[in-house]
N, C-alpha and C positions, 0 to 999 in steps of 0.2 A: 504494500500500500504506500507507494511513493508519494512524497509531498503531503504526509498526513496532516501536519500542522496547517498547511494552506487549505486543505480540504475542510478541516474542522472550522477554521475561521470563515470559509466561504459559506458554510451552512447558516451563518448569521448575516450574510450579505443582504442588504435591502433589495437588490436586484433579484427578482423571482427566478429568472433563467439560471443565474449563477448558483443560487441557493438550491434549486431543484437538481441541477447537474451535479453538485457536490454530494447531495444526499443520495443520488442514484449511484455514484461511484463508491460511496461507503457501503451501500447495500450490496453492491456487486462484490466488493471485497469480502464481506461477511459470508456471502453465498459460496464464493470460490474456495475459501479456506478459513473455517471458524478458528482453527488453532492459530494461524498467523494473525488473524483479526484481533483475537484476544491479546496475544503477545505484544503486538504493535501498540494497541491502545494502552496497555499497562505501562509500557516503556514511556509513552507520551505523558501519562499521568504522573510518573515518578520523576520526570526530567525537570529539574528546577530551572533550566535554561529556557524552557518553553513559555509562551504567554500563558498567563493564569487562565484566561477564558478557554484556550485550547485544552489545557489540562483538565479543567472542570468538565468540558464537553466530552472528553475521552472517558472520564469517570461515569458520566451519564450514559454513554453508549455501552460501556461495560455492564452497568447495572441492567440496562434494557436487554442486553444479551443473555442475562441470567434469569430473568423472570418476566412474566406478562400477566395482565389481568385475566385474560381468557384462560380457563382451566386447562384445556387441551394444549394450547400453545405453551403455557407455563410448564407442563410436564415435558414437552418436547425440548424446551430450552434447558431444563435441569438435566435431562438425559444427555443432551449434547455436551454439557460441561463435564459430566461424569465420564464420558467417552474420550475426552481429550487426553493425550499422553500425560503421565504424571509430572514429567519434568516441565512441561509447558504450564500446567496448572500451578506448580510450585513457583515458577517465574512470575506468573500473574499475581499470586498471593504475596510474594516478597516485594514486588514493585509497589503494589497497593499499600502494603504495610508501611513501607518507607515514606509513601506520600501522605500517610495519615497525620504525621506531626510536623509537616512543613509549615512555614510561617503563615501561608495563605489559608485562612479559615475555610473559604469556599472550596478549595481543593481538598482540604481535610474532610469536610462534610461529604463531598463526593466519594472520597476513598472509604469513609465510614459506611456509606450505603452499599458499596461494592463488597466490602468485607462481610457485612451483615448478610447479603444475599448468598455469598459463598459459604459462610458459616451455617446458614439455614439449610444448605444442601448437604454439607459434609459432617457437621457435628452430630446429627441424629444417627449417622452410620459410622461414627467413631473414626472419621478420616482426617480431622484437623483438631487434634487434642490441644494444640499449642495456641489456638486463637485466644481463648478466654484468659489463660495466664499472661499472654502478651499484653492484652488490653489492661489487665490488672496492674502490670508493672507501670503503665503510663498513668494510671489513676493516682499513684504515689509520686509522680514526677514533681520536681520542684517548680517546673514551669506551669503556671495556671492554665495557659492555653492548651498545653498537652493534656492536662487533666480533663479539661472541658471536652476536647475532641474524643478522648478515650471514652468518656461517659456518654457522649452522643452516639458513639459507635456501639456501646453496650445497649443503649436504648433501642437502636435499630435492630440489633441482634436479638434482643428479647422479644421485640415485636414479631420478628420472623419465627422464632421458636414457639411463641404462643400460638401463632396461626397454624404451624405444623402440628402442634399438640391438639388444638381444638378441631381443626378441619380434617387432618389425616389420622388423628388418633395415635400419633407417635409419642411415646413417653420420653421426656427429656430427663436425663439422669439427675438425681438429687444433688450429686457433687457439683455439676455444672451450675444448677440453680443456686446452690449455696454460695459458690464462689462469686457468681455475678451479684447476688444480693448483698454479700459482704462488701464488695467494692462499691456498690451503689449507695448503700447506707453510710459507708465511710465518706463518700462524696457529699452526702446530705449534711454531714456535720462539719464540712469545710467552712472556713471563715470567709472565703471569697464568694460573693453573691452569685457570680456567673457560674462558678463550679457547682455551688449548691443548687442552682436552678437546673442545670443539665442533669445532675444526679437525681433530682426529684422527678424530672420528666422521665428519666430512665426507670426509676422505681415504679412508675405507673404500669409499665409492662412487666418488669421483673417480678413484682409481687404476685402476679398470676402463676408464676412458676414455683412460688415459695410454699407449696403445700406442706412439705416436711417441716419447714421452719415454723409455720403457724401452728403445727400440732404440738410444738414444744413451748410450754408456758414461759420459760425464761427468755427464749429467743423472741417469742411473740411480744412479750412485755417491752423488750428493748426496741423492737421495730416500731411499735405503737408510740413509744416515747419519742423516737426520732421524728416520726411523722407529725406528731402533735407539736413538737418544737418548731418544725418547719412551718406549720400552720400559723404559729405565733410570730414568725419572722417578719415584722413590720417594716424592716429596712428595705425590703424589696417586694413589691406587690406581685410580680410574676412568680416568685417563689411561693408565696401564700396561695396563689391561684392553683399552681401545680400541686401543692401539698393537699389542698382540699379536694382536688380531683383524685388524688391518691386515696383519700378517705372514702370517696365514692366507690372507687375500685375495690377497696377492702370490704365495704358494705356488701358489694355484689358477690365477691368471691368467698368471704369469710364471715358471713352474717352470724353463723352459729357461735362465733367467738367474741361477739361485740359486747355482750352484757357487762362484763367486768370493767369495761372502759367507758361506759355511758356517763358515769359521774363526772368524767373529764370532758368527754365529747359533747355532752348536752350543753353545759354552760359555754364551752368554747364556741360552738356553732351559733348559739343564740346571741352571744355578745357580738360575734362577727356579723351576723345578719343585721343587728340593730345599729352598729357603729361603723363598720368597715365600708370602704368604697364599693360600689355596685359590682365591679368585676370580681372582687373577692367574695362578696356576700352571696352571689348566685351559686357558685359551687358549694358553699357552705349549706345553702338551702337544698341543693341537689342531693346532699348526703341524706337528708330526711326523706326526700321523695324516693330515693333508692331503697331505704329501709322499708318504706311503705310497699314498694313493688315486691320486695322479697317476702314480706309478710302476706301480701295478697296471694302470691303464688302458693305459699304454704297453706293458706286457708282454702284455696281451690283444691289442693291435693287432699286436704282433710275432708272436704265436702264430697269429693268424688270417691273417697275410700281407697285412693291409690297410696302406695307406700311413700313415706317422706324420708329423705336422706338427712334432714336436719330438723331440730326441734323449732317450734314456734315460740319465740321468746317474749312476744307481746311487748316489744319495746315501745311501740307507738301508744298503746293503751296506757303504759306507765308514764309516758311523757306528755300526754294530751293536755293536761291542765296548764303546763308551762309552754308547750309548743303552739297551741292554737292561738292564744292572745298575741304571740309574736307574729304569727302568720297574718292575722287580721289587721294588725297595725301596719304591717309591711305593705298591705294592699293599698294604703293611702299614699304610697311613695311613687305615684305615677309621674311621668316626666312632664307632660304638657297636655293641653286640651287638643292639640293638633293630632292628626292621624299619625300613628307610629306603630309599625308592625315589628320593629326591632325587639327581640327577646330582651326583657328587662326583669328587674327584681320583683316588681309587682306581679307580672305574669307568672314568674316562678313560684311566688307565694300562692297565687290562686290555684295553680296546678297542684302544688303540695297539699293545700287545704282540701282539694277534691279527693286526693289519694287518702289523706287522713280520714276523711268521712267514710270512704269505702272500707277502711280497716276497722274503725271503732264504731261505726253506725251511730246509734242514738246518743252515745256518750259525748259527742262533740256539739250536739245541737244547742243546748242551753248556753254554752259559752259563746257560740257564734251569734245567737239571738241577742245576747247582751250588747255585742258590738253593733249589730244591725240597728237595734233600737236607739243606740246613742248617736249613730251617724246618718241614719236614713234621711233626715230632714235638715242636715247641716247646710249652712250657706256655701261652704267650699264644695265645689262639684267633685273634687277628689274624694272627699269623705262620702258623699252620696253614692258615687260609683263604687267605692270600696265596699260599702254596705250591701249594695245589690250583688256585687261580684261574690262576696262572702256567702250570701244567701244562696245564690245559684250554685256555688261550688259544692255545697253539702247536700245537694238533692240526691246524688247517687250514694247509697249506703244506708242512711237512716230509713226507718220503716214509715209507711204511709200513716200508720196510727199515730206515730210521734209527730209527723209533719202536718197532719190535718188541721189541728187548731191554729198553728202558726200561719198556714196558707190562708185559712178563712179570715184571719185577722189582717194579714199583710196584703193579700191579693188585690183588693180594691185600690190600695195605695200604689202597688206596682203598676197596675193597669194605667192609672192616672199619670204615673211617671213616664209613660210613653210620650208625654207632652213636655218633658223636661227641656229647658232651653239649651242644654248642652248636648250635642250629638253623641258624644262618647257615653254619656249616661243613658240616653235612649237606646243606644246600641247594646249596652250591657243589660239593660232591663229586658229587651227583646230576647237576648240570650238566656237570661234567668227564667223568663216565662216558658221558653222552649224546654229548659231543663226540668221545670216542674211538670210540664205536659209529658215529657219523655219518661220520667221515673215515677210519677205519681198521677197517672191519667185519671184515676177514679176521683180525684179531689179537685179537678180543674173546672171552674165555672165557665163553661164554654160560651153561654149566651152573653155573659158579661165581657168576655175577651174578644170575640170575633169582630164586632163592629169597630173596635179600636184597631185591630189588625188591618182591616180593609183601609182604614184611614192611614195607618203607618206605612202601607205599601207605596205611598206617594212620598215618603220621607227620603232623605239623602240615601245614596246607594248602600253605604255601610249598614244603615239601620234597616232599610228595605230588604237587603239580602238576609239578614237575621230573621226578619219577619216571615220571609218565604220559608225559612227552615222551621219556624214555629208552626206555620200552616201545615207543612209536611208532617211534622210530628203529631199534630192534632188528628190529621187524616189517618195516619198509620195506626192510631189507637182503635180504629173501627175495623171490624171483620168484613171482608168483601162479600157482596151479595145479600146484605141485610135489607129488609123492607125499608127501613129508615135509619138515619144516624143523627147524632147530635149536630152534625154540620149540614144536614139536608136543607134546613131553612135558609142557611146562609150560602148554599152552594153557588147560586147564580152571581151573588155579589163578590164572593171570593174568586170565582173563576174570572169574572170580568176584571177585577183588580189585578190578578196575576197576568192576564193577557195585556193589560195596560202597562205592567212592569216591563215586559219584554220589548215593548215598543218605545220605551223612553230613550231619548237621545244619549243619556248617560248610563245606559244599561250595561255597557262593557265594564264599568267600574265595579270593583269588588265581586266580579263574576255574577252580577245581579241577574243578567239574562239567563244564564245557566241555572241558577238556583230557582228562578221563577218557573222555568219550564219543568224542572224536576218536581217542584211542588205541585204544579198543575197535573203532572202525570200521576202522582200519588193521590191527589184529590179525586181524580177521575176513577182510578182503580179501586178506591175504597168508598166510592159514593153509594148511597142507598138507592134502592130501586125506584124510589119516588123522585129521583133526579132525571128520569129517562127523558122528560120533555126538553131538557137542556143539551143533551148529548149531540143531537144532529147539528144544532147550530154551532156548537163548539168544534165539531169535526170540520164543518165548512170553514170556520175561522182559521183552524190550523192548516187546512189545505191552501187557503189564501196566503197565510204566512209563508208556507213553503214556496209557493209560486213567486212571491215577492222577493224571497231570499236569493233567488237566482238572477234577479234583475239588478242586483248590486254586486259587482265583481268582488269587492273586498270582503263581502260576507261569505263568499265561497272560499273559505280558508283552505290551507293545505290539508287539513284533516276533515273538512266539511263539518266542523263542530256544530255550527248553528243548525244545519240541516239534520244533524244527528239528534239534537235536542227536540226538534219538531217531530222527527220520526218517533221519539220516545213517547210523546203525548199521543200521537196517532195510534201507536201500538196499544197504549192503555185504553183508548177509546174503542178500538176494534175488539179488544178482549172483553171490555165491559159490555158492549152491545151483544157480543156473542154469548157471554155468560148469562145475560138477563133476558134476551129476546130470541135466542135460538141461533144456530149456526148459519142458517140461510135466511135470516130476517130481512125484511124489506129495507130496514134502515141501513144495513151493511150493503145489500145488493145495489142500492142506488148510488153509493159512493165508492164501491169496490174498484171500478175502472179508473176513477180519478186517483185513488190512493195508490194503485199499482203504477200508474203513470208517474206519479211524483217519486215513488220509491225507486223506480228505474232511472229517473233523472238524477237522483242522489248517487246511485251506484255509478252511473256514467261520469258524473262530475268528479267523483272521488278518484276514478281512474285517470281523469284528465289532469287533476292537480298533482297526481303522483307520477306524472310524465308518461302515462300510458302503461304503467306497470300492471301486472296481473294481480290486482288486489280487489278486496270487497269491503264495503263499508258496513260495520257491525250493526249499527242501529237500523239501517235500511234492511239488512238481512232479517233481523228480528221482526220488523214490520211485515215483511213478506210472509214469514212463517205464521204470524198471527192471522194475516188475511187468508192464507191457505186453510188454516184450521176453521176460519169463520165461514168461508164460502163453499168449502167442501169440493164436490166434483166440479162445481162451476169454475174452479181455478184452472181447469184444463185450457181455457182460452188464453191464459197468460203464459203458459209453459213455453211456447216457442220463443217468447221474448226473454223469459227468465232463465231458462235452462242453460244457455251459454255462460251466464254470470254465476250460476250455481257451480258449474264445472270449474270456473276459476277459483272459487272458494275451496272446493274439494282438493284441487291440485296444489293450492298454496299452503303446503304443510309447514313452511317456514314461519308462517303466522299461525301459531298453535291455536290461539283463541278463535280466530275466524274459521280455521279448518274444522275445529270441533263443532262450532256453530253450524257450519255448512252440513256436516254429517247429521247433526240433529234435525236440520231442515229437511233432509232426505226422508227421515222418519215421519215428519209432519206431512210431507207431500204424499207419502205412501198411504197414510190414514185418510187424507183428503181425496186422493184420486183413485185409490184402489187399483182395479185392473188397468185403468187408463195410464198408470205409471209405467207399464211394460214398454211403451214406445221409447222411453228414455233410459231404460236400464242398461242397455249395452254400453253406452258411453259412461254412465255413472259407475257401473261395476268395474269397467276397465281401469278407471282412475282409482277406485277403492282397492283393487288387486295390487296396483302399483304401489300404493301407500303401505300396504301390509308387508310387502317384500323389501321395501326400501329401508335400509338401516338408519338413514338420516331422519326418518319420521318419528316423532315423539311417541312413546309407547301409550300415552293416554289417548292419542288419536286412534291408535290401532285397536285398543280395547273398545272404543266407541264404534268403530267400523264393524267389529264382530257383531255387536248388538244390532247394528243397522242391517246386516244381512237378514236377520230375522224379520225386521220391518218390511223389507222388500219381498221376502218369501210370502209373508202374510198378505201383502197387497196384491201381488200378481198371480198368486195361487199356482195353478198348473203350469203357467208360463215360466215358472222358476226351474223347470226341469233341466233346461240347457245350462243353467248356472250351478246345478246341484253338486257335480263332482268337484270343480275347482274350489267352490266355497267350503265343502266338507273337508277337503285337503287342508285348507287354511285353518279351519276350526280344530282339526286333529293336531296340527302343528302347535297351535296355541294351547291346546289341552295338555300337551306334554310338558309345559312349563311347571316346574316344581318349586316348592318353598326353598329347597336347598340350592337352587340356581342363583339365588341372590343372598343378601345379608338378612338372615331370618330375624335379626334383632332390630332391623330398620323398619320403622313405622311406614316409611314411604314405599318400601318394597312390598310389605304385606298388603298395604292399601292397593298398590298396583295389581298384585296377584289376585286379590279379591275382585277388582273391577274387570280384570281379564276373564276370570272364570264366570263371573256374572254375565259378561257379554257373550261368551260361548254358549252358555245355557239358554239365554234369551234367543240366540240365533237358532239353536236346535228346536226350541219350542215353536218359534215362528215357522220354521221349515215344516215341522210336523203338521201344524194347523193348516198351512197353505196347501200342502200336497194332499192332505185328507179332504179338504174342501173340493178338490178337483178329481177325487178318486184316483190319485197317483201315489198313494202312500206306500205301495209296494216298492217304489223306487228307493225308499229310505230304509227298507228292511235290513239291508246288509250293514248299515251303519249303527244300528241300535246297540249292538254289543260294545262298540267304541264309546257310545254315550254312557252306558252303564259302568264301564271301566273308568271313565273320567269321573263319574260321581263317586265311585269307590275310592279313587285317589283323594278326592276332597274329604271324604269321611275318614280316611286314614290320618289326615292331618289333625293336629291338636285343635280342640274346640275354641281355644282362645285366640287362634290364628284366623279361622274361617269366620267371616262375618255372617250375621243373620240374613242379610240380603242374599248372599250366595246360597245359604241353606234353603231359603224360601224358593229360590230359582231352581235349586237341585230337586227339591221335593216336587215342585210343579212340573219339571221336565220329565222326571221318572213317571209321575202320574199320567202325563200326556202319552208317554210311550205305552204304559199299561192300558190306558183307556182305548188307545188306537189298535194295539195288537192283541189285547185281551188274553184269553186262555193260552194262546200260542206262546206268549211271552211269560205269563204269570207262572206257569208250571216250571219254567227254567230258573226263575229268580226267587220264588217263594222260599223263605227261610235263609236267604243269603245274609250273612252277618252284617255286611255293609248297609243293607236296607233296614235291618233291625236297628242299627245304630242311627241311621238317618231319621227314622220315625221317632225313636226314643229321644234324640236330641231335640228335634223339632217340636215335640210335644211339650217340652219344658221351656220353650222360648217365651220371652216376654211379649212378643208380637202375636196378637190374637189371630192375625191372618195366617201366620206360619202354622200355628196350632190347628187351625181349621183345615189348611191344606194337608197337613200330616194326617189328620183324621180321615180325610177324603182318600188319601193314598192307601192308608191301612184298610179302608173299606174295599177299595179296588183289589188289593192283594187277597183279602179274604174271599171276595166274591168270585174272582176269576180263577184263583188257584183252586178254590173248592170246586168250581164247575169243571175244571180240567181233570181233577181227581175222579170225578164221577164219570 
């Protein structure tokens, strides 16, 4: 790589052509010989005669040659390094090590990153035992800069080792962890503020590896003493910030060891929150939020009956009397009346208070109410907002019984506060009203609230957006399909106000347009049957909105977002009309053509803004699926226009979500079109076959496709004959997947295996029903034994691995086989141990549907086996 220095400098040239040319030459050199590439870069990094920028860039390239964000690429790069000759690897390590303590700090930091990446590859396999001792010698160096860079390097190295331990499950030896922790803790006691800072930052990662140290009380005491001292180091704010962040890390990793230190940590954090600058106070507050998170996780484990790895110490419950008043007072420390989305101490306090309420429930309510009463009507808007924020923050956790009297007393005042002169107060009031509605819907006086909401939807965007959310929450409290709801009387006014929101000139602010359309979708989907008279008019309004959206070029964004929101409302309208007035109702029939036209326009527009790429717009696809379910066989007239787009979605497996949705739409179309679906099956199945055998296709898509085969077989009945053999081959291949083929301890693998098996069983069930309907069941006869062997494999697995959904599908599939082939099959399987286990397990399931199906299967066995014996 001749002229390396010049090439490196050229990569920073403002001239694009020169920059691109230099980058291309460097990539070519890497491809030609990775060994030479690494060696030359390392020499450049170590050469003190070279420009600092060139040395720094060489370090960056070395680091990028050792690791990547993409997991597959990262593995390839690590393997490439391992395969380099040992002498070349040693040369790179020696050169990088020598560059670590050069006078130029930027070069040292680049070297530190390279060493960390190499250490992350070699230390877990015991190939570079000398790295950590080498760095430790620098930590005791008389030169403060050398100490700092060594600690920076240890921090990077610890970050690598933690990632390897957590992601790859590779255990880092206690000796290495102990040596690193010793060096870092020593650095934290250094008198030099910069050294102390870098050591404290390194400790944040090192402490995760210190499991053995924290199990020893004397070492744990010493570590906590050093961290607490760093938290008190007022001579340098950055050190305090880093130290409190370390406390947060300790709370996460070692919650079960916290209790003996809370007499020190409590007063320390509370005093810091009250008196320290905000940058220091926020991580001190975060310590308490983290303790809440840990206790909530443990409470969830307790509630679910799952085993706990650590005890619930009830730290928050013991601290609540001291902690909550500090949090509420901190809520008053807002920065200004102006709009400010920057994370600040008041926001942190509100978040922490909400977590505390979830942990202790009713125990915090009275303390908070005292604060609310004292501040709710204060002249200073900060106090008024703090009171409302405190009240809204404790809605999740306490019981409705405890909250009911306070809501009855405060609610009228809250509603009136929607007219507060300060927008931030009105915004927080709207949020608090939404929280009450979300967590205590039974105690919300809807009739008192909704008129104010309609008025508030005309407020400034930040307030109106929160009001949209309140409307959505109120609507979600209603079950779909009810004759009437608490919102029925207000439906036309609310719908009109939301439609007005999306048309406002300032609707882009605070995502008001999006939240209004989303609220409208939920309002429609949960509307009572007595709102039917308004739905057709609202549908026409949404179709008008859709047409108008295409007339303004800037509204057809790169993601067709606006059109997607409107599709969401139209989908809700179609589903509501179908659910309340029947699949082929006149209301749907008269707008179906227009809806389909607009949906196709969205699909085409999305492809256009994506440069003609083979893509499909999700919300438009959902709208089409809803319409197909609504119009049934009448959807046939749309298929020539829609089928090519569906094909795009099925083939676009790289967009996992869209491809899964497209597979689901095939099922919807099968149920809508039935035998008429046969005209499109050749093309569809060819694509589905391709996805099944393609190793690049996500396995979730493949599991969904298996189930889809059953939908197709059910729909086209006897016409499925020509697809039977290839489909069954794929089902048999999928059936051969065993628990042992993956990590049996992985929830993700077990979940996938269950979805795969469920898909196979649904497919077999669909095929049986489809062929039976057309008197072609004999074609499946040769495959019945394979189905039973598959079910036997499922029954042989542990019951805590197989999901109830799989067992239900298995019972149903075996029952369908027996019902179809009757005595001929029953005499062969009667008394089979796996069937007895299947029936016995299913009979004890919590799902009544499974128990009923098991009883049906048992009855079939008795009936047909007995008849065969006669």
